[in-house]
MARBA-3410 file (N, C-alpha, C, O; in Angstrom, 1 decimal):
174
88.3,89.2,105.2,88.3,89.4,106.7,87.5,88.7,107.4,86.4,88.3,107.0 ~ 88.1,88.3,108.7,87.5,87.6,109.9,86.4,88.4,110.5,86.7,89.6,110.5 ~ 85.1,88.0,111.0,84.1,88.9,111.4,84.1,88.5,112.9,83.7,87.5,113.3 ~ 84.8,89.8,113.6,85.2,89.6,115.0,84.8,90.8,115.5,85.0,91.8,114.8 ~ 84.2,90.8,116.8,83.6,91.9,117.8,85.0,93.0,117.8,85.9,92.9,118.7
85.2,93.9,117.0,86.3,94.6,117.3,86.4,95.9,118.6,87.3,96.6,119.0 ~ 85.0,95.8,119.1,85.2,96.5,120.4,86.1,95.6,121.2,87.0,96.1,122.0 ~ 86.0,94.4,121.2,87.2,93.6,122.2,88.5,94.1,122.6,89.1,93.9,123.7 ~ 89.0,94.9,121.3,90.7,95.2,121.3,90.5,96.7,121.8,89.8,97.6,121.2 ~ 91.3,96.8,123.1,91.1,98.0,123.8,92.2,98.8,123.0,93.2,98.3,122.6
92.0,100.2,122.9,93.3,101.0,122.6,93.8,101.9,123.9,93.0,102.8,124.4 ~ 94.9,101.6,124.3,95.4,102.1,125.5,96.5,103.3,125.2,97.6,103.0,124.7 ~ 96.1,104.7,125.5,97.1,105.7,124.8,98.5,105.7,126.0,98.5,105.6,127.2 ~ 99.4,105.8,125.1,100.7,106.5,125.7,101.4,105.0,126.7,102.1,105.1,127.7 ~ 100.9,103.7,126.2,101.6,102.7,126.6,102.6,101.7,125.2,102.2,101.5,124.0
103.6,101.4,125.8,104.5,101.4,126.5,105.3,102.8,126.9,105.7,103.1,128.0 ~ 105.3,103.5,125.8,105.7,105.1,126.0,104.9,105.9,125.3,104.1,105.5,124.4 ~ 104.9,107.1,125.8,104.1,108.4,125.5,104.2,108.2,123.6,105.2,107.9,122.9 ~ 102.8,108.6,123.3,103.1,108.6,121.9,102.4,107.4,121.1,101.9,107.4,120.0 ~ 102.4,106.4,122.0,102.1,105.0,121.2,100.7,104.9,121.6,100.3,105.3,122.7
100.1,104.2,120.7,98.6,103.7,121.0,98.7,102.3,121.1,98.9,101.7,120.0 ~ 98.7,101.7,122.3,98.6,100.1,122.2,97.4,99.4,122.3,96.6,99.4,123.2 ~ 97.4,98.6,121.2,96.4,97.6,121.1,96.1,96.4,121.7,96.4,95.3,121.4 ~ 95.3,96.7,122.8,95.3,95.3,123.9,94.4,94.2,123.5,93.2,94.4,123.4 ~ 94.9,93.1,123.2,94.0,92.1,122.6,93.4,91.3,123.7,92.5,90.6,123.5
93.8,91.3,125.0,93.5,90.4,126.2,92.1,90.4,126.2,91.6,89.3,126.2 ~ 91.0,91.6,126.1,89.5,90.7,125.9,89.4,90.2,124.7,88.3,89.5,124.7 ~ 89.9,90.3,123.9,89.7,89.7,122.6,90.1,88.1,122.9,89.3,87.2,122.4 ~ 91.1,87.8,123.4,91.4,86.3,123.8,90.5,85.5,124.7,90.3,84.3,124.7 ~ 89.9,86.5,125.5,89.2,86.1,126.9,87.9,86.0,126.5,87.1,85.6,127.3
87.6,86.4,125.1,86.4,86.0,124.6,86.2,84.4,123.8,86.5,84.5,122.6 ~ 85.7,83.2,124.1,86.1,82.2,124.0,85.7,82.0,122.4,86.4,81.3,121.7 ~ 84.6,82.5,121.8,84.4,82.4,120.5,85.1,82.8,119.6,85.5,82.3,118.6 ~ 85.2,84.4,120.1,86.5,85.3,119.2,87.7,84.5,119.1,88.1,84.2,117.9 ~ 88.5,84.0,120.3,89.5,83.2,120.0,89.3,82.1,119.2,90.0,82.0,118.1
88.5,81.2,119.4,88.2,79.9,118.5,88.0,80.3,117.0,88.4,79.5,116.2 ~ 87.5,81.4,116.7,87.6,81.8,115.4,88.8,82.1,114.9,89.2,81.5,113.9 ~ 89.2,82.8,115.5,90.9,83.4,115.3,91.8,82.3,114.9,92.4,82.2,113.8 ~ 91.8,81.3,115.8,92.6,80.0,115.9,92.0,79.2,114.8,92.9,78.6,114.1 ~ 91.0,79.1,114.5,90.5,78.0,113.4,91.0,78.7,111.6,91.6,78.2,110.7
90.5,80.0,111.9,91.0,80.7,110.5,92.6,80.6,110.4,93.1,80.4,109.3 ~ 93.4,80.7,111.4,94.9,80.5,111.2,95.0,79.2,111.2,96.2,79.1,110.9 ~ 94.6,78.1,111.3,94.7,76.7,111.0,94.3,76.3,109.7,94.8,75.3,109.2 ~ 93.3,76.9,109.2,93.1,77.1,107.8,94.3,77.4,106.9,94.9,76.7,106.0 ~ 94.6,78.8,107.5,95.9,79.1,106.4,97.4,78.7,106.4,98.3,78.9,105.6
97.3,77.8,107.6,98.5,76.9,107.7,98.5,76.0,106.8,99.7,75.8,106.6 ~ 97.8,75.3,106.3,97.6,74.3,105.3,98.7,74.2,104.5,98.8,75.1,103.6 ~ 99.6,73.2,104.6,100.7,73.1,103.8,102.0,73.5,104.2,103.1,73.4,103.5 ~ 102.0,74.0,105.8,103.1,74.0,106.5,103.4,73.1,107.3,102.6,72.2,107.6 ~ 104.8,73.1,107.6,105.0,72.1,108.9,105.0,72.5,110.4,104.7,71.7,111.3
105.4,74.0,110.5,105.4,74.6,111.6,104.7,75.9,111.7,104.8,76.7,110.7 ~ 104.1,76.2,112.7,103.8,77.3,112.9,104.5,78.2,113.8,104.5,77.7,114.9 ~ 105.1,79.3,113.7,106.2,80.0,114.4,105.1,81.3,115.1,104.1,81.9,114.6 ~ 105.6,81.5,116.4,104.9,82.3,116.9,105.8,83.6,117.5,106.8,83.3,118.2 ~ 105.6,84.7,117.3,106.5,85.6,117.9,106.2,86.1,119.4,105.0,86.3,119.7
107.1,86.2,120.2,106.9,86.5,121.6,106.3,87.8,121.6,106.6,88.6,120.7 ~ 105.6,88.2,122.6,104.6,87.0,123.4,103.2,86.7,122.9,102.6,85.6,123.2 ~ 102.6,87.8,122.2,101.3,87.5,121.6,101.1,86.7,120.8,100.1,86.0,120.7 ~ 102.3,86.5,120.1,102.0,85.5,118.9,102.1,84.0,119.2,101.6,83.0,118.6 ~ 102.7,84.1,120.3,102.6,82.6,121.0,101.3,82.2,121.0,101.0,81.2,120.4
100.2,82.9,121.5,99.1,82.4,121.8,98.4,81.9,120.7,97.8,80.9,120.7 ~ 98.5,82.9,119.5,97.7,82.4,118.1,98.5,81.4,117.6,98.0,80.7,116.8 ~ 99.7,81.2,117.9,100.7,80.2,117.0,100.1,78.8,117.7,99.8,77.8,117.0 ~ 100.0,78.9,119.1,100.0,77.6,119.9,98.2,77.2,119.6,98.0,76.0,119.3 ~ 97.3,77.9,119.8,96.1,77.7,119.1,95.6,76.8,117.9,95.0,75.8,117.7
96.3,77.8,117.1,96.5,77.3,115.4,97.1,76.0,115.3,96.5,75.1,114.7 ~ 98.2,75.9,115.8,99.1,74.6,115.6,98.2,73.1,116.4,98.2,72.0,115.9 ~ 97.4,73.6,117.5,96.7,72.3,118.2,95.8,71.9,117.3,95.7,70.7,117.0 ~ 94.8,73.0,116.5,93.9,72.5,115.8,94.2,72.1,114.5,93.4,71.4,113.9 ~ 95.7,72.5,113.9,95.7,72.2,112.6,96.9,70.8,112.5,97.3,70.4,111.5
97.3,70.3,114.1,97.8,69.5,113.9,99.3,69.8,113.4,99.9,69.1,112.5 ~ 99.8,70.7,113.9,101.0,71.1,113.6,102.0,71.4,114.7,101.5,71.4,115.8 ~ 103.5,71.7,114.7,104.5,71.8,115.5,104.5,73.4,115.7,104.2,74.2,114.8 ~ 104.8,73.9,117.1,105.2,75.0,117.2,106.4,75.7,117.3,107.1,75.3,118.3 ~ 106.9,76.6,116.6,108.0,77.3,116.8,108.1,78.6,117.4,107.8,79.5,116.6
108.5,78.8,118.7,108.4,79.7,119.2,110.1,80.4,119.0,111.2,79.9,119.1 ~ 109.6,82.2,118.6,110.6,83.1,118.4,110.5,83.9,119.5,109.4,84.4,119.9 ~ 111.8,84.1,120.3,111.6,84.8,121.6,112.6,86.0,121.4,113.5,86.3,120.5 ~ 112.2,86.6,122.7,112.9,87.5,123.0,114.3,87.2,123.6,114.4,86.1,124.2 ~ 115.5,88.1,123.5,116.9,87.7,123.6,117.1,87.2,124.9,116.7,87.8,125.9
117.8,86.1,125.0,118.0,85.8,126.4,117.0,84.6,127.2,117.1,84.2,128.4 ~ 116.1,84.3,126.3,115.1,83.4,127.2,115.1,81.6,126.6,114.5,80.7,127.1 ~ 116.0,81.6,125.3,116.1,80.0,125.1,117.3,79.4,125.6,118.3,80.1,125.2 ~ 117.5,78.4,126.2,118.5,77.5,126.4,118.9,76.9,125.0,118.2,76.7,124.0 ~ 120.4,76.6,125.1,121.0,75.9,123.9,121.5,76.9,122.9,121.5,78.1,123.1
122.0,76.3,121.8,122.2,76.9,120.6,121.3,77.9,119.9,120.3,77.4,119.5 ~ 121.4,78.9,119.6,120.1,79.9,119.1,121.2,80.9,118.1,122.4,81.0,118.2 ~ 120.1,81.4,117.2,120.5,82.4,116.3,119.8,83.8,116.9,118.7,83.8,117.4 ~ 120.5,84.8,116.7,119.9,86.2,117.3,119.8,87.2,115.7,120.3,87.1,114.6 ~ 119.1,87.9,116.0,118.6,89.2,115.0,118.2,90.3,115.8,117.4,90.2,116.6
118.9,91.5,115.4,118.3,92.7,115.9,117.5,93.3,115.3,117.7,93.2,114.1 ~ 116.4,93.9,115.6,115.4,94.8,115.1,115.0,96.1,115.3,115.7,96.6,116.3 ~ 114.3,96.9,114.8,113.9,98.3,115.3,112.6,98.0,115.6,112.0,97.2,114.9 ~ 112.1,98.7,116.7,110.7,98.5,117.2,110.2,100.2,116.7,111.0,101.1,116.3 ~ 108.4,100.3,116.8,108.1,101.6,116.7,108.8,102.6,117.7,108.8,103.8,117.7
109.4,101.8,118.7,109.7,102.8,120.1,111.1,102.5,120.5,111.5,103.0,121.5 ~ 111.9,101.8,119.9,113.3,101.5,119.9,113.9,100.3,119.4,113.5,99.9,118.3 ~ 114.9,99.6,120.2,115.4,98.5,119.3,115.1,97.2,120.2,114.7,97.4,121.4 ~ 115.3,95.8,119.6,115.1,94.8,120.6,116.0,93.7,119.9,116.8,94.1,119.0 ~ 115.9,92.6,120.1,116.4,91.1,119.6,115.8,90.1,119.7,115.4,89.9,120.8
115.6,89.3,118.7,114.7,87.8,118.8,115.7,86.9,118.5,116.7,87.1,117.9 ~ 115.1,85.6,119.1,116.0,84.4,119.0,115.3,83.3,118.7,114.2,83.1,119.0 ~ 116.0,82.6,118.1,115.3,80.9,117.8,116.5,79.8,117.8,117.6,80.0,117.3 ~ 116.1,78.9,118.2,116.8,77.8,118.3,117.5,77.5,117.1,116.8,78.0,116.2 ~ 118.5,76.9,116.7,119.4,76.5,115.8,119.6,75.4,115.5,120.2,75.2,114.5
119.2,74.4,116.3,119.6,72.6,116.2,118.3,72.0,116.3,118.3,70.8,116.5 ~ 117.3,72.5,116.3,116.1,71.8,116.5,115.1,71.4,115.3,114.5,70.4,115.4 ~ 115.0,72.2,114.3,114.2,72.1,113.2,114.5,71.4,112.0,115.6,71.8,111.6 ~ 114.0,70.6,111.2,114.7,70.0,110.1,114.7,71.4,109.3,113.9,72.3,109.4 ~ 116.0,71.5,108.5,116.3,72.3,107.2,115.1,71.8,106.5,114.5,70.7,106.6
114.6,73.3,105.7,113.5,73.0,104.7,112.3,72.9,105.0,111.4,72.6,104.1 ~ 112.0,73.0,106.2,110.7,72.7,106.9,109.8,73.9,106.4,110.5,75.0,106.4 ~ 108.6,73.9,106.1,107.9,75.1,105.7,107.3,75.6,106.9,106.9,74.9,107.8 ~ 107.2,76.9,106.9,106.9,77.8,108.5,106.1,78.9,107.8,106.5,79.7,106.9 ~ 105.0,78.9,108.7,104.1,80.2,108.4,104.4,81.1,110.1,104.4,80.5,111.1
104.5,82.3,109.8,104.8,83.0,111.2,103.5,83.9,111.6,103.0,84.6,110.7 ~ 103.2,84.0,112.7,102.2,84.8,113.1,102.6,85.5,114.2,103.4,85.1,115.0 ~ 102.0,86.9,114.1,102.1,87.7,115.2,100.9,88.5,115.7,100.1,88.3,114.8 ~ 100.5,89.1,116.5,99.3,89.9,116.7,99.1,91.2,116.2,98.0,91.6,115.8 ~ 100.0,91.8,116.1,100.1,93.0,115.4,101.3,93.6,114.4,102.4,93.8,114.9
101.0,93.9,113.2,101.8,94.4,112.3,102.0,96.0,112.2,101.3,96.7,111.5 ~ 103.0,96.5,113.0,103.2,98.0,112.9,104.4,98.6,112.0,104.2,99.4,111.1 ~ 105.5,98.3,112.3,106.6,98.8,111.5,107.3,98.0,110.5,108.1,98.5,109.7 ~ 106.9,96.5,110.8,107.6,95.5,110.3,108.9,94.7,110.7,109.2,93.6,110.2 ~ 109.6,95.6,111.6,110.8,95.2,112.2,110.9,93.8,112.3,111.5,92.9,111.7
109.6,93.8,113.8,109.9,92.3,114.3,109.5,91.1,113.4,109.8,89.9,113.7 ~ 108.7,91.4,112.3,108.4,90.3,110.9,109.3,89.9,110.5,109.6,88.7,110.6 ~ 110.2,91.1,109.9,111.7,91.1,109.0,112.6,90.3,109.9,113.2,89.4,109.4 ~ 112.7,90.7,111.1,113.7,89.7,111.9,113.4,88.3,112.2,114.3,87.4,112.4 ~ 112.0,88.1,112.3,111.3,86.8,112.7,111.7,85.7,111.1,112.2,84.6,111.2
111.4,86.3,110.1,111.7,85.8,108.6,113.3,85.7,108.4,113.8,84.8,107.8 ~ 113.9,86.6,109.0,115.2,86.5,108.6,115.9,85.4,109.7,116.9,84.8,109.4 ~ 115.5,85.2,110.8,116.2,84.1,111.7,115.8,82.7,111.5,116.5,81.8,111.7 ~ 114.2,82.5,110.8,113.9,81.4,110.1,114.8,81.0,109.0,115.4,79.9,109.1 ~ 115.0,81.9,108.0,115.9,81.6,106.8,117.5,81.3,107.2,118.4,80.6,106.6
117.7,82.0,108.2,119.1,81.7,108.6,119.5,80.0,109.1,120.6,79.5,109.1 ~ 118.4,79.7,109.4,118.6,78.3,110.2,118.2,77.3,109.0,118.1,76.1,109.1 ~ 117.9,78.1,107.8,117.4,76.5,106.8,116.0,76.6,106.7,115.5,75.8,105.9 ~ 115.0,77.3,107.3,113.6,77.1,107.2,113.0,77.8,106.1,113.4,79.0,105.8 ~ 112.0,77.1,105.4,111.4,78.0,104.3,110.1,79.0,104.8,109.0,78.4,104.9
110.0,80.2,105.1,108.8,80.9,105.7,108.0,80.8,104.2,108.5,81.0,103.1 ~ 106.6,80.5,104.5,105.7,80.7,103.2,104.8,81.9,103.5,104.1,82.3,102.6 ~ 104.8,82.6,104.7,104.1,83.9,104.4,104.0,84.2,106.3,104.6,83.5,107.2 ~ 103.3,85.2,106.5,103.1,85.9,107.8,101.8,86.1,107.8,101.1,86.2,106.8 ~ 101.2,86.0,109.0,99.8,86.7,109.4,99.6,87.1,110.6,100.1,86.5,111.5
98.9,88.2,110.7,99.0,89.2,111.7,97.2,89.3,112.2,96.5,89.1,111.2 ~ 96.9,89.4,113.0,95.8,89.7,113.7,95.2,90.9,113.3,94.0,90.9,112.9 ~ 96.0,92.1,113.3,95.5,93.6,113.1,96.7,93.9,112.5,97.7,93.1,112.4 ~ 96.8,95.3,112.0,97.8,95.7,111.2,97.5,97.6,111.7,96.4,98.2,111.6 ~ 98.4,98.2,111.9,98.4,99.7,112.3,98.4,100.2,111.0,99.3,99.9,110.2
97.1,101.2,110.9,97.1,102.1,109.8,98.1,103.3,109.7,98.2,104.0,110.7 ~ 98.6,103.7,108.7,99.7,104.5,108.7,101.3,104.4,108.8,102.2,105.1,108.3 ~ 101.5,103.0,109.6,102.7,102.8,109.7,102.9,101.9,108.8,101.9,101.4,108.2 ~ 104.6,101.4,108.2,104.8,101.2,106.8,105.3,99.5,107.0,106.2,98.9,106.4 ~ 104.5,98.8,108.2,105.3,97.2,108.0,104.9,96.3,106.8,105.6,95.3,106.5
104.1,96.6,106.2,103.4,95.6,105.1,104.5,96.2,103.8,104.8,95.5,102.9 ~ 104.9,97.3,104.0,105.5,97.6,102.8,107.2,97.4,103.0,108.0,97.2,102.1 ~ 107.3,97.4,104.4,108.6,97.2,104.7,109.0,95.6,104.3,110.1,95.3,103.7 ~ 108.1,94.7,104.7,108.1,93.2,104.7,108.3,92.9,103.0,108.9,92.0,102.4 ~ 107.6,93.8,102.6,107.4,93.6,100.9,108.5,93.8,100.2,108.8,93.3,99.2
109.3,94.9,100.9,110.6,95.5,100.4,111.6,94.0,100.8,112.3,93.5,99.9 ~ 111.5,93.6,101.7,112.6,92.7,101.8,112.3,91.5,101.6,113.3,90.8,101.3 ~ 111.0,90.8,101.6,110.6,89.5,101.5,109.6,89.9,100.2,108.5,89.8,100.6 ~ 109.7,90.2,99.0,108.7,90.3,98.0,107.8,89.0,97.7,106.7,89.2,97.4 ~ 108.3,87.8,97.9,107.6,86.5,97.6,106.8,86.3,98.5,106.0,85.5,98.3
106.8,87.0,99.9,105.8,86.2,100.8,104.5,86.9,100.8,104.2,88.1,100.6 ~ 103.8,85.9,101.2,102.4,86.5,101.7,102.2,87.2,102.9,102.7,86.7,103.9 ~ 101.5,88.2,103.1,101.0,89.0,104.0,99.7,89.2,104.2,99.0,89.9,103.5 ~ 99.3,88.3,105.2,97.9,88.4,105.5,97.4,89.1,107.2,97.7,88.7,108.2 ~ 96.5,90.0,107.0,95.8,90.6,108.4,94.3,90.1,108.4,93.5,90.1,107.5
94.0,89.6,109.8,92.8,88.8,109.9,91.7,89.9,109.8,90.8,89.9,109.0 ~ 92.0,90.8,110.9,90.8,91.8,111.1,91.2,93.3,110.4,92.3,93.9,110.5 ~ 89.9,93.9,109.5,90.4,95.1,108.8,91.0,96.0,109.7,91.0,96.0,110.9 ~ 91.7,96.9,108.8,92.2,98.1,109.8,91.5,98.9,110.4,92.1,99.7,111.2
END
């Protein structure tokens, strides 16, 4: 596990809806030393892949930093309606509702190896949708990496059920 000052992660009660405990990483990424440590760790994990995918929106932050350090390309996985040109779409369930993700379907070389990065693993719905999208356009997902995992939610087991061959890494202890 990565040694980071976890007091830099704020817990915001009832955001974005009542009953949700939101993990706000804004103070963590504002701390240059912590942000650099995280990006270096992600860059090391990305050895052997061609692209680093970041899931909107906070996954973009870490994917871009890690890709710059590792000399890799970035693959943005966006919320619905944000990408121009041909896209592939996947609906998924959130902890508090439903949403859709999209990926460009005409840019990436088929067979390219991809590491998917997001900030928080909760229910696993976002990660499963991101993995599915990459596979639908012919990419090979090698694993997923999350900054942190919400204890008591089934994200890890849901990803493992759908994609048992993939590695699931969490950088910070629960």
